[in-house]
VEXDO-265605 format. One line per field, with one value per residue: x, y, z of N, C-alpha, C in turn; residue number from 1. Coordinates in Angstrom, 2 decimals, decimal comma. Layout:
BEGIN
n_east	X_...
n_north	Y_...
n_up	Z_...
ca_east	X_...
ca_north	Y_...
ca_up	Z_...
c_east	X_...
c_north	Y_...
c_up	Z_...
resi	NUM_...
//
This chain:
BEGIN
n_east	73,54_71,95_72,21_70,87_68,23_67,78_67,99_65,87_63,70_63,83_63,30_60,68_59,42_59,83_58,45_55,91_55,36_55,40_53,26_51,18_51,10_50,41_47,94_46,43_45,91_43,71_41,88_43,13_43,23_44,84_48,21_50,93_54,21_56,30_59,64_61,48_64,16_66,93_65,32_63,64_61,14_60,21_58,23_57,53_57,46_55,39_53,90_53,11_50,55_49,13_46,22_44,11_40,65_38,17_35,93_32,95_31,02_31,56_32,30_34,96_37,94_40,25_43,63_46,34_49,66_52,31_55,71_57,80_60,72_62,70_63,54_61,46_59,85_57,41_54,10_51,97_50,72_50,24_48,55_48,03_45,81_45,15_42,93_42,33_39,77_38,82_37,25_38,17_37,30_38,12_39,23_40,20_41,73_42,48_44,22_44,65_46,56_47,15_50,30_51,61_51,06_49,71_51,94_54,06_54,84_55,24_52,48_52,34_52,85_55,39_58,53_61,06_63,03_61,66_58,43_55,22_52,46_49,07_46,88_43,60_41,96_39,59_36,50_34,60_33,71_32,43_33,81_32,82_33,24_34,69_38,10_41,28_42,69_44,27_46,39_47,69_49,90_50,89_53,06_52,15_53,43_54,95_57,88_60,29_63,32_63,99_64,86_66,04_63,70_61,72_59,88_61,34_60,53_61,67_62,52_60,61_60,37_59,05_56,15_52,89_50,07_47,06_44,40_41,56_39,19_36,02_34,75
n_north	57,48_57,59_54,98_53,47_54,41_53,58_50,76_50,38_51,08_49,00_46,82_47,42_47,27_44,52_43,29_44,28_43,00_40,29_40,34_40,95_38,64_36,70_37,67_37,53_34,90_33,89_31,87_29,50_26,40_24,26_23,64_22,12_20,93_18,22_17,63_15,84_13,60_13,91_14,55_12,42_9,94_7,15_4,33_2,78_4,43_6,25_9,47_11,36_13,21_14,95_16,46_18,83_19,14_21,33_22,71_21,69_22,54_24,39_24,48_22,93_22,81_20,37_19,97_18,43_19,20_19,43_19,70_19,83_19,17_19,65_17,07_15,35_12,85_12,24_12,69_12,66_11,81_9,21_8,67_7,40_7,81_7,90_8,30_8,71_8,99_10,72_8,89_6,47_5,53_4,79_6,01_5,24_6,34_6,19_8,12_10,17_12,59_15,16_16,33_17,71_19,71_18,98_19,37_18,77_20,64_21,65_21,92_23,20_26,08_28,62_30,27_29,33_26,33_24,71_23,62_24,25_22,41_22,52_20,33_19,39_17,54_16,97_18,62_21,24_20,03_18,82_18,27_15,66_15,05_16,36_16,61_14,83_14,12_11,76_11,67_10,03_9,59_7,99_7,51_6,09_5,32_3,52_1,70_3,37_3,65_1,41_0,38_-2,23_-3,60_-1,70_1,07_4,18_7,45_10,04_13,54_14,82_17,14_18,08_17,32_18,19_18,99_20,70_22,43_24,34_26,83_27,24_30,02
n_up	-16,35_-18,64_-19,58_-17,61_-17,95_-20,59_-20,29_-18,52_-20,12_-21,98_-20,31_-19,49_-21,97_-22,63_-20,48_-21,04_-23,49_-22,69_-20,86_-22,65_-24,25_-22,31_-21,37_-23,67_-23,94_-22,57_-22,86_-22,41_-20,82_-20,27_-21,17_-22,29_-23,17_-24,26_-24,69_-27,14_-27,09_-29,19_-31,35_-31,99_-31,93_-30,40_-31,24_-29,13_-26,97_-24,91_-24,56_-21,86_-20,10_-17,36_-16,18_-14,55_-14,27_-13,44_-14,19_-15,32_-17,02_-19,10_-22,59_-24,43_-26,48_-27,60_-28,36_-30,08_-30,10_-32,33_-32,95_-35,64_-37,67_-40,69_-41,10_-40,82_-42,51_-43,67_-45,11_-43,50_-40,18_-37,89_-34,89_-31,58_-28,99_-25,49_-22,98_-19,56_-17,34_-14,27_-12,85_-13,69_-16,16_-19,58_-22,72_-25,97_-28,92_-32,39_-34,61_-37,55_-39,15_-41,56_-42,52_-44,46_-47,44_-50,75_-52,31_-50,74_-48,86_-45,52_-43,30_-40,88_-38,68_-38,70_-39,18_-39,40_-39,85_-38,16_-37,61_-36,32_-35,55_-34,89_-33,97_-34,17_-31,76_-30,21_-30,46_-29,10_-26,67_-23,51_-20,42_-18,43_-15,74_-12,81_-11,79_-11,82_-14,92_-17,09_-19,88_-22,63_-25,39_-28,37_-31,16_-34,25_-36,56_-39,28_-40,41_-40,38_-39,83_-37,87_-34,56_-32,87_-33,67_-33,22_-34,29_-35,08_-35,12_-36,90_-36,74_-35,18_-32,71_-30,41_-28,46_-27,65_-25,51_-25,56_-24,07_-24,57_-23,64_-25,18_-26,83
ca_east	72,12_71,31_72,19_69,80_66,95_67,67_67,71_64,52_62,77_63,85_62,61_59,25_58,98_59,79_57,34_54,67_55,15_55,04_51,89_50,25_50,95_49,70_46,55_45,75_45,70_42,78_41,10_43,94_42,94_46,04_49,11_52,27_54,98_57,38_60,71_61,95_65,60_67,47_64,23_63,25_60,05_60,08_56,85_57,33_57,43_54,22_54,12_51,98_50,18_48,07_45,64_42,98_39,46_37,22_34,74_32,23_29,92_32,05_32,78_36,40_38,59_41,51_44,57_47,67_50,62_53,51_56,77_58,65_61,72_62,78_63,87_60,24_59,84_56,10_53,09_50,94_51,15_49,24_48,71_47,08_45,63_44,54_42,50_41,75_38,96_39,01_36,54_38,79_36,85_39,19_38,88_41,35_41,46_43,53_44,02_45,55_46,58_48,01_51,40_52,05_50,08_49,93_53,27_55,08_55,17_54,67_51,30_52,49_53,26_56,77_59,35_62,32_62,83_60,76_57,03_54,32_51,14_48,04_45,99_42,37_41,62_38,16_35,98_33,34_33,30_32,29_34,35_31,68_33,61_35,82_39,17_42,51_42,66_45,56_46,37_48,92_49,91_51,93_53,08_51,84_53,99_55,72_58,94_61,16_64,50_63,72_65,94_65,58_62,33_60,78_59,94_61,81_60,04_62,65_62,07_59,64_61,15_58,21_54,75_52,16_48,62_46,47_42,95_41,10_37,76_35,38_34,01
ca_north	57,71_57,24_53,51_53,01_54,72_52,71_49,41_50,42_51,06_47,62_45,97_47,73_46,72_43,06_42,96_44,56_41,93_39,09_40,55_40,87_37,23_36,00_38,12_37,11_33,46_33,67_30,66_28,33_25,62_23,45_23,74_21,63_20,22_17,32_17,62_14,50_13,52_13,71_14,73_11,06_9,44_5,70_3,84_2,15_5,46_7,13_10,80_11,50_14,48_14,92_17,79_18,97_19,79_21,71_23,25_20,65_23,20_25,08_23,67_23,06_22,14_19,72_19,93_17,83_20,09_18,74_20,51_18,98_19,85_19,18_15,64_14,55_12,34_11,79_13,71_12,54_11,17_8,41_8,76_6,69_8,53_7,14_9,22_8,07_9,93_10,61_7,72_5,26_5,26_5,00_6,16_5,10_6,77_6,15_9,35_10,44_14,01_15,58_17,19_18,50_19,88_18,04_19,63_18,39_21,75_21,43_22,73_23,89_27,48_28,88_30,85_28,60_24,94_24,05_23,95_23,94_22,00_22,47_19,32_19,29_16,19_16,99_19,98_21,64_18,98_19,13_17,23_15,31_14,82_17,15_15,80_14,71_13,28_11,36_11,60_9,47_9,58_7,23_7,61_4,78_5,28_2,31_1,64_4,55_3,48_0,59_0,06_-3,43_-3,93_-0,64_2,20_5,47_8,52_11,13_14,88_15,38_17,68_18,29_16,93_18,90_18,89_22,01_22,46_25,72_27,13_27,73_31,28
ca_up	-16,22_-19,90_-19,67_-16,72_-18,61_-21,75_-19,79_-17,95_-21,25_-22,52_-19,34_-19,59_-23,25_-22,50_-19,58_-21,77_-24,47_-21,93_-20,36_-23,79_-24,62_-21,24_-21,30_-24,90_-23,88_-21,46_-23,11_-22,09_-19,63_-20,07_-22,32_-21,95_-24,19_-23,87_-25,69_-27,47_-27,23_-30,53_-32,34_-32,37_-31,10_-30,52_-31,21_-27,84_-25,92_-24,83_-23,98_-20,95_-19,48_-16,35_-16,05_-13,64_-14,79_-12,39_-14,86_-16,08_-17,73_-20,29_-23,72_-24,65_-27,60_-27,23_-29,47_-29,96_-30,74_-32,81_-33,57_-36,46_-38,48_-42,08_-41,12_-40,80_-43,87_-44,11_-45,38_-42,47_-38,95_-37,18_-33,44_-30,72_-27,72_-24,40_-21,93_-18,38_-16,58_-12,82_-12,33_-14,24_-17,53_-20,54_-24,14_-26,85_-30,29_-33,40_-35,38_-38,66_-39,51_-42,65_-42,07_-45,61_-48,52_-51,86_-52,88_-49,77_-47,96_-44,19_-43,02_-39,61_-38,64_-38,30_-40,24_-39,47_-40,29_-37,21_-37,84_-35,21_-36,02_-33,86_-34,53_-33,39_-31,29_-29,89_-30,60_-28,47_-25,73_-22,09_-19,54_-17,59_-14,34_-12,35_-11,21_-12,59_-16,10_-17,64_-21,33_-23,20_-26,84_-29,04_-32,61_-34,83_-37,92_-39,53_-41,40_-40,40_-39,00_-36,69_-33,65_-32,13_-34,06_-32,83_-35,21_-34,59_-35,96_-36,90_-37,13_-34,22_-31,60_-29,23_-28,54_-26,60_-25,35_-25,23_-23,88_-24,59_-23,51_-26,40_-26,56
c_east	71,37_71,21_71,06_68,44_66,73_67,30_66,31_63,47_62,69_63,07_61,11_58,68_58,83_58,63_56,00_54,34_54,73_53,61_50,87_50,03_50,15_48,23_45,77_45,38_44,74_41,92_41,85_43,48_44,18_46,89_50,51_52,88_55,94_58,39_61,19_63,46_65,96_66,40_63,74_62,20_59,88_58,62_56,52_57,14_56,15_54,66_52,89_51,81_49,12_47,54_44,39_41,84_38,52_35,88_34,10_31,05_30,36_32,53_34,26_36,81_39,90_42,36_45,81_48,59_51,88_54,46_57,67_59,66_61,77_63,12_62,63_59,95_58,45_55,15_51,97_51,55_49,96_49,57_47,66_47,02_44,86_44,21_41,90_41,07_39,21_38,32_37,09_38,33_37,98_38,61_40,19_40,93_42,69_43,24_45,02_45,42_47,51_49,06_51,93_50,89_50,44_51,29_54,40_55,51_54,48_53,54_51,44_52,96_54,72_57,58_60,70_62,04_61,93_59,35_56,19_52,94_50,21_46,92_44,77_42,07_40,12_37,69_34,68_32,81_33,14_32,89_33,26_31,97_34,76_36,84_40,36_42,34_44,09_45,41_47,71_48,77_51,11_51,90_52,87_52,30_54,84_56,87_59,76_62,30_64,24_65,00_65,42_64,12_61,30_60,98_60,38_61,37_60,97_61,98_60,99_60,44_60,35_56,80_54,04_50,69_48,12_44,96_42,57_39,61_37,25_34,60_32,59
c_north	57,28_55,73_52,94_53,25_53,80_51,29_49,33_50,36_49,67_46,68_46,18_47,15_45,20_42,64_43,21_43,47_40,65_39,21_40,41_39,43_36,46_36,39_37,71_35,63_33,10_32,44_29,38_27,71_24,81_23,56_23,33_20,91_19,26_17,33_16,19_14,53_13,20_13,81_13,39_10,54_7,96_5,31_3,22_3,17_6,30_8,46_11,09_12,89_14,20_16,33_17,72_19,69_20,07_22,16_22,17_21,24_23,82_24,10_23,97_22,36_21,55_19,59_19,12_18,76_19,30_19,77_19,55_19,83_19,22_17,70_14,75_14,15_12,04_12,96_13,68_11,97_10,43_8,43_7,90_7,47_7,67_8,14_8,40_9,16_9,75_9,37_6,40_4,89_5,60_5,15_6,09_5,50_6,55_7,28_9,45_11,90_14,22_16,52_18,07_18,71_18,92_18,22_19,28_19,49_21,51_22,42_23,56_25,33_27,58_29,39_30,15_27,19_24,17_24,56_23,45_23,63_21,86_21,59_19,14_17,83_16,07_18,43_20,13_20,59_19,55_17,97_16,90_15,21_15,75_16,21_15,75_13,69_12,93_11,19_11,07_9,43_8,80_7,57_6,19_4,70_4,02_2,58_2,92_4,35_2,70_0,36_-1,08_-3,74_-2,87_0,56_3,47_6,54_9,72_12,45_15,48_15,84_17,81_17,80_17,60_18,59_20,25_21,84_23,94_25,79_27,62_28,98_31,17
c_up	-17,49_-20,07_-18,81_-17,35_-19,80_-21,32_-19,18_-19,04_-21,86_-21,59_-19,41_-20,88_-23,17_-21,61_-20,25_-22,78_-23,77_-21,42_-21,48_-24,20_-23,57_-21,23_-22,54_-24,88_-22,74_-21,65_-22,73_-20,77_-19,25_-21,33_-21,88_-23,13_-23,52_-25,02_-25,89_-27,69_-28,68_-31,62_-32,88_-31,39_-31,38_-30,42_-29,85_-26,71_-25,99_-24,23_-23,14_-20,38_-18,42_-16,21_-15,18_-14,35_-13,63_-12,99_-15,73_-16,85_-19,06_-21,35_-23,97_-25,94_-27,09_-28,48_-29,09_-30,74_-31,09_-33,39_-34,34_-37,22_-39,86_-42,19_-41,03_-42,25_-44,43_-44,35_-44,35_-41,20_-38,35_-35,70_-32,75_-29,41_-26,74_-23,28_-20,79_-17,57_-15,08_-12,22_-12,89_-15,64_-18,50_-21,95_-24,93_-28,25_-31,15_-34,38_-36,51_-39,02_-40,69_-42,09_-43,21_-46,57_-49,65_-52,52_-51,91_-48,82_-46,61_-43,93_-41,75_-39,76_-38,24_-39,47_-40,36_-39,98_-39,32_-37,42_-36,67_-35,79_-34,82_-34,42_-33,63_-33,05_-31,02_-29,91_-29,83_-27,48_-24,33_-21,31_-18,51_-16,10_-13,98_-11,71_-12,14_-13,71_-16,49_-19,14_-21,79_-24,71_-27,34_-30,51_-33,15_-36,28_-38,05_-40,49_-41,50_-39,42_-37,74_-35,89_-32,77_-32,42_-33,72_-33,76_-34,49_-35,57_-35,82_-37,26_-36,25_-33,00_-30,31_-29,51_-27,37_-26,59_-24,92_-25,12_-23,77_-24,33_-24,85_-26,05_-27,05
resi	1_2_3_4_5_6_7_8_9_10_11_12_13_14_15_16_17_18_19_20_21_22_23_24_25_26_27_28_29_30_31_32_33_34_35_36_37_38_39_40_41_42_43_44_45_46_47_48_49_50_51_52_53_54_55_56_57_58_59_60_61_62_63_64_65_66_67_68_69_70_71_72_73_74_75_76_77_78_79_80_81_82_83_84_85_86_87_88_89_90_91_92_93_94_95_96_97_98_99_100_101_102_103_104_105_106_107_108_109_110_111_112_113_114_115_116_117_118_119_120_121_122_123_124_125_126_127_128_129_130_131_132_133_134_135_136_137_138_139_140_141_142_143_144_145_146_147_148_149_150_151_152_153_154_155_156_157_158_159_160_161_162_163_164_165_166_167
//
């Protein structure tokens, strides 16, 4: 009987924690990650996301999420993004983000060797059209272990896209 009560208390605690995390994220519109094989991102490989936008009135922030480990050798990262609107309109951006401070310490969050960086892509925007959007991202770093003439960026384990409502 004591084991059943103990396990029930654990289950209630776990469910409470899960509920707290889910309810605290009420601003989330979209949030997905893609894991990279062998923590390596080829310059030739795009990472794609598709998301549905129904609300064309509320303002939103868009973030690129990067998880890196200690094998990431650079203080910054260059990215190319490509957004296709439901009506076929396309927007391409080239972006640069700092990944370390001036002393070489990673800026991302995390207590282990894996750091999570939440990189602001667009702030306070309104999606003008409802429908399905496509988002692709490429790394645009050079000179890091080329394989058949293509740059391989080491130390990136996951790439994500997050869209949040602005309060």
